[in-house]
C-alpha positions as semicolon CSV with decimal commas, in nm:
position;residue;x (nm);y (nm);z (nm)
1;M;4,412;6,499;3,709
2;T;4,540;6,656;3,407
3;T;4,409;6,627;3,086
4;I;4,582;6,577;2,706
5;T;4,396;6,787;2,405
6;I;4,480;6,633;2,047
7;P;4,455;6,893;1,834
8;T;4,272;6,847;1,489
9;P;4,403;6,916;1,196
10;V;4,210;7,218;1,039
11;I;4,262;7,284;0,683
12;D;4,184;7,635;0,554
13;G;3,975;7,734;0,859
14;A;3,707;7,390;0,761
15;P;3,578;7,196;0,997
16;A;3,748;6,877;1,091
17;V;3,606;6,541;0,892
18;R;3,402;6,335;1,089
19;A;3,277;5,966;0,970
20;R;2,895;5,998;0,900
21;P;2,759;5,724;1,070
22;A;2,610;5,398;0,965
23;S;2,189;5,395;0,950
24;P;2,026;5,151;1,211
25;V;1,941;4,901;1,004
26;R;2,284;4,901;0,804
27;D;2,374;4,847;1,188
28;V;2,143;4,579;1,267
29;A;2,280;4,382;0,919
30;S;2,628;4,412;0,998
31;I;2,538;4,215;1,334
32;A;2,339;3,978;1,205
33;G;2,574;3,897;0,884
34;R;2,827;3,859;1,169
35;A;2,611;3,597;1,424
36;L;2,483;3,442;1,110
37;R;2,806;3,386;0,922
38;A;2,925;3,182;1,253
39;V;2,652;2,957;1,206
40;P;2,883;2,708;1,004
41;K;3,189;2,697;1,241
42;E;2,889;2,609;1,537
43;L;2,701;2,384;1,372
44;E;2,677;2,217;1,744
45;S;2,420;2,450;1,831
46;V;2,177;2,386;1,542
47;I;2,187;2,013;1,367
48;P;2,133;1,870;1,718
49;P;1,739;2,070;1,777
50;I;1,655;1,957;1,456
51;F;1,727;1,619;1,452
52;I;1,599;1,571;1,786
53;A;1,244;1,792;1,656
54;L;1,217;1,545;1,393
55;F;1,337;1,226;1,642
56;F;1,068;1,301;1,834
57;F;0,801;1,376;1,613
58;I;0,843;1,064;1,416
59;V;0,856;0,834;1,715
60;N;0,566;0,998;1,883
61;I;0,347;0,947;1,539
62;G;0,461;0,603;1,529
63;T;0,403;0,553;1,901
64;L;0,092;0,710;1,905
65;Q;-0,101;0,668;1,554
66;H;-0,296;0,336;1,601
67;L;-0,394;0,453;1,927
68;T;-0,588;0,735;1,852
69;E;-0,687;0,634;1,540
70;N;-0,873;0,287;1,695
71;N;-1,017;0,568;1,956
72;I;-1,035;0,948;1,831
73;K;-1,233;0,966;1,499
74;S;-1,096;1,223;1,327
75;F;-0,846;1,284;1,546
76;D;-0,492;1,324;1,333
77;I;-0,190;1,276;1,565
78;K;0,062;1,403;1,272
79;A;-0,107;1,750;1,264
80;F;-0,151;1,762;1,646
81;M;0,239;1,637;1,685
82;L;0,386;1,928;1,435
83;P;0,370;2,206;1,656
84;T;0,533;2,051;1,872
85;A;0,768;1,926;1,737
86;I;0,829;2,294;1,566
87;L;0,843;2,444;1,945
88;I;1,121;2,103;2,055
89;G;1,351;2,243;1,725
90;V;1,329;2,628;1,732
91;T;1,350;2,687;2,175
92;G;1,709;2,537;2,194
93;V;1,847;2,770;1,933
94;S;2,006;3,109;2,023
95;R;2,305;3,359;1,970
96;A;2,310;3,449;2,306
97;G;2,616;3,153;2,358
98;S;2,808;3,353;2,093
99;L;2,796;3,705;2,239
100;V;2,891;3,560;2,590
101;L;3,157;3,447;2,403
102;D;3,243;3,788;2,266
103;I;3,216;3,944;2,640
104;Q;3,467;3,687;2,776
105;D;3,690;3,770;2,463
106;G;3,658;4,153;2,485
107;Y;3,526;4,145;2,130
108;L;3,210;4,328;2,276
109;D;3,453;4,606;2,438
110;R;3,614;4,679;2,091
111;L;3,257;4,689;1,913
112;L;3,160;4,949;2,181
113;L;3,447;5,130;2,056
114;T;3,302;5,222;1,701
115;P;2,974;5,365;1,584
116;V;2,717;5,106;1,605
117;R;2,461;5,178;1,806
118;R;2,429;4,993;2,130
119;L;2,077;4,853;2,025
120;A;2,216;4,718;1,677
121;I;2,403;4,460;1,867
122;L;2,105;4,273;2,070
123;V;1,893;4,329;1,800
124;G;2,142;4,199;1,544
125;H;2,230;3,889;1,722
126;M;1,821;3,839;1,772
127;V;1,746;3,883;1,379
128;A;2,023;3,593;1,313
129;D;1,809;3,401;1,594
130;V;1,490;3,446;1,377
131;A;1,626;3,391;1,055
132;I;1,780;3,009;1,242
133;A;1,430;2,956;1,365
134;C;1,279;3,013;0,996
135;M;1,537;2,791;0,849
136;L;1,518;2,507;1,133
137;T;1,145;2,514;1,097
138;I;1,089;2,486;0,733
139;P;1,251;2,131;0,715
140;I;1,015;2,045;0,955
141;L;0,755;2,134;0,791
142;V;0,888;1,975;0,449
143;L;0,863;1,643;0,666
144;A;0,522;1,655;0,770
145;V;0,329;1,727;0,405
146;I;0,524;1,419;0,300
147;I;0,411;1,176;0,572
148;G;0,036;1,328;0,497
149;V;-0,019;1,649;0,701
150;H;-0,233;1,847;0,499
151;I;-0,186;2,255;0,566
152;E;-0,518;2,387;0,540
153;A;-0,493;2,711;0,493
154;G;-0,213;2,632;0,178
155;V;0,132;2,788;0,148
156;L;0,018;3,150;0,263
157;G;-0,086;2,932;0,650
158;A;0,273;2,791;0,644
159;V;0,410;3,093;0,628
160;A;0,239;3,247;0,886
161;F;0,343;2,864;1,149
162;V;0,704;2,936;1,041
163;L;0,678;3,316;1,130
164;I;0,518;3,227;1,461
165;A;0,745;2,972;1,494
166;A;1,048;3,275;1,473
167;L;0,881;3,470;1,686
168;L;0,822;3,194;1,980
169;S;1,217;3,122;1,889
170;L;1,231;3,555;1,980
171;A;1,049;3,536;2,242
172;L;1,242;3,241;2,459
173;A;1,560;3,379;2,295
174;G;1,523;3,682;2,502
175;F;1,550;3,498;2,827
176;R;1,898;3,366;2,712
177;Y;2,016;3,755;2,611
178;A;1,888;3,859;2,934
179;I;2,119;3,633;3,129
180;A;2,383;3,663;2,896
181;F;2,403;4,091;3,004
């Protein structure tokens, strides 16, 4: 086996200059930013889940409201169906498919040649998933408030609801990333 050594230029006995690695937060932000910038190019992965969630939210309320109001006193079908709609909306959203394309196209191999941390690649995509889940949960909550759902905890409760939906999306996306890798 032959080894080739490439001389590094040395100026006046000073050590070679090497680039300082970026912080882990910057690595994650770079990967997440790239994943989020790709969302407008791939709207077919984001638009259907929100429309399906809104559609079933409205249809289920329309079909079950009369039945529940007559038979179960003080039961709010709108508030009951809200978590289901959000569950439908955020479970189908994941950037794992784009990660598979990055692997197939060789982009991941080129990315691994850079000094970016390996964990930042996965965490960056997952951060993008959380951001997308938050953005998809908000229209469902707005529609729910418009049709009369009262959030007892107020704005803080709505924020907690969005965060819980994002964490649920993150947990379910983990399975897709395991399959992608």
